[in-house]
C-alpha positions in Angstrom: 0.0 0.0 0.0 1.5 3.3 -1.1 1.5 6.3 1.3 -1.1 8.1 -0.8 -3.4 5.1 -0.3 -3.6 5.8 3.4 -5.7 8.9 3.0 -8.9 6.9 2.7 -8.3 5.6 6.3 -9.1 9.0 7.7 -12.7 8.3 7.0 -12.6 5.1 9.0 -14.1 5.0 12.4 -12.3 3.7 15.5 -13.6 0.2 15.0 -12.6 0.1 11.3 -9.1 1.4 12.1 -8.6 -1.3 14.8 -9.8 -4.0 12.4 -7.6 -2.6 9.6 -4.5 -2.5 11.8 -5.1 -6.1 13.1 -6.1 -7.6 9.7 -3.6 -5.8 7.5 -0.6 -4.9 9.5 -0.4 -7.1 12.6 -1.1 -10.2 10.5 1.4 -9.4 7.8 4.1 -8.3 10.3 3.7 -11.5 12.4 4.0 -13.6 9.2 7.1 -11.6 8.0 8.7 -11.9 11.5 8.3 -15.7 11.3 9.6 -16.0 7.8 12.6 -13.6 8.4 13.5 -15.4 11.6 14.0 -18.7 9.8 16.1 -17.0 7.1 18.2 -15.1 9.5 18.8 -18.2 11.6 19.9 -20.0 8.4 22.2 -17.1 7.4 23.8 -17.0 10.8 24.7 -20.7 10.5 26.2 -20.5 7.0 27.3 -16.9 6.4 30.2 -15.8 8.4 30.3 -12.1 7.3 30.6 -9.7 10.2 27.2 -8.1 9.6 25.1 -11.3 9.9 25.6 -11.8 13.7 24.7 -8.1 14.3 21.8 -8.3 11.9 20.6 -11.5 13.8 20.8 -9.8 17.2 19.2 -6.5 16.0 16.4 -8.3 14.2 15.5 -10.4 17.3 15.5 -7.4 19.6 13.3 -5.5 17.2 11.0 -8.5 16.8 10.6 -8.8 20.6 9.7 -5.1 20.8 7.2 -5.3 17.9 5.6 -8.5 19.2 5.1 -6.8 22.6 3.7 -3.7 20.8 1.2 -5.8 18.8 0.3 -7.8 21.9 -0.6 -4.7 23.9 -2.7 -3.4 21.1 -4.6 -6.7 20.5 -5.1 -7.6 24.1 -5.7 -4.2 25.7 -6.1 -1.1 23.5 -8.1 -2.4 20.6 -10.7 -4.3 22.6 -11.3 -1.3 24.9 -11.3 1.1 21.9 -13.8 -1.0 20.0 -16.0 -1.4 23.2 -16.0 2.4 23.7 -16.8 3.1 20.1 -19.7 0.7 20.2 -21.0 2.4 23.4 -20.5 5.7 21.7 -23.4 5.0 19.4 -25.6 5.3 22.5 -23.7 8.3 23.9 -23.7 8.7 27.6 -20.6 10.0 29.4 -20.8 7.4 32.2 -20.2 4.7 29.6 -16.5 5.6 29.4 -14.7 5.3 32.7 -11.6 3.7 31.1 -11.4 6.1 28.2 -8.6 8.3 29.5 -6.5 5.2 30.5 -6.8 3.8 26.9 -5.9 7.2 25.4 -2.9 7.5 27.7 -1.8 3.9 27.0 -2.0 4.5 23.3 0.0 7.7 23.6 2.7 5.8 25.6 2.7 3.0 23.0 3.2 5.5 20.2 6.1 7.1 22.0 7.6 3.6 22.5 7.6 3.1 18.7 11.0 4.9 18.7 12.8 1.8 20.0 11.4 -0.3 17.1 12.2 2.4 14.5 15.7 2.8 15.8 16.3 -1.0 15.4 14.7 -0.9 11.9 17.2 1.9 11.0 20.0 -0.3 12.3 18.8 -3.2 10.2 18.6 -0.9 7.2 22.2 0.2 7.7 23.4 -3.4 8.3 21.8 -4.5 5.0 23.0 -1.5 3.0 19.3 -0.5 2.6 18.3 -4.0 1.8 20.8 -4.5 -1.0 22.2 -7.9 -0.9 25.9 -8.1 -2.0 26.5 -9.3 -5.6 26.5 -13.1 -5.7 24.5 -13.5 -2.5 22.6 -16.7 -1.9 18.9 -16.7 -2.6 18.2 -17.0 1.1 20.0 -13.7 1.8 18.3 -11.9 -1.1 14.9 -13.2 0.0 15.6 -12.2 3.6 16.6 -8.7 2.7 13.4 -8.3 0.5 11.2 -9.4 3.4 13.1 -7.1 5.8 12.3 -4.3 3.4 8.6 -5.3 3.3 8.5 -5.4 7.1 10.1 -2.0 7.3 7.5 -0.5 4.9 4.6 -2.2 6.7 5.8 -1.0 10.2 6.2 2.6 8.9 2.6 2.5 7.6 1.3 0.7 10.8 2.9 3.4 13.0 1.7 6.3 10.7 -1.9 5.1 11.0 -1.7 4.7 14.8 0.0 8.1 15.4 -1.8 10.2 12.8 -5.2 8.7 12.6 -6.2 6.3 15.4 -4.7 8.3 18.2 -6.3 11.5 17.0 -9.7 9.8 16.8 -9.3 8.5 20.3 -8.3 11.9 21.6 -11.3 13.5 19.8 -13.6 11.0 21.3 -12.2 11.6 24.7 -12.6 15.4 24.2 -16.3 14.9 23.2 -16.9 12.8 26.3 -15.3 15.4 28.6 -17.2 18.2 26.9 -20.5 16.3 27.3 -19.7 15.5 31.0 -18.9 19.2 31.6 -22.1 20.3 30.0 -24.2 17.9 32.1 -22.4 18.9 35.3 -23.1 22.6 34.6 -26.8 21.8 34.1 -27.0 20.3 37.6 
């Protein structure tokens, strides 16, 4: 998906964004992590160039961070966000006691993306921007191609979270607080 293709996501509601991130990005990233892991393990056994052990270590550290990131979204943030969005259809401020916590957790998760992005930048450097050396084995070429796909997918995943989903959650929280304030002023 090219960057310009992301504009249509601004019209998605919170539920659709959570589903899109899970179905399109989490699923593909998990699959790529699994595929790349096998290839990097193979490369570390047969290729003794000095970058492979560093690539192996950096990839595995990034994978741990990304799996934790995805896990927090799938087990905590997305279920609460979807629950709140569904309750929002019958708007009543008392329906959202955990809203601020979810927004704050999402903000913290977005700030934590820097660790993953730093490791991706390290992988990009170790692989010469995913350019396998001339004469490389097919496993290395394929590994570098999948690393590049993963990089692109993660960039889009984080862009959607930071620039679309988080903003919608913050707007939703603002609307709830405004409604709560208006009701308390009436009493």
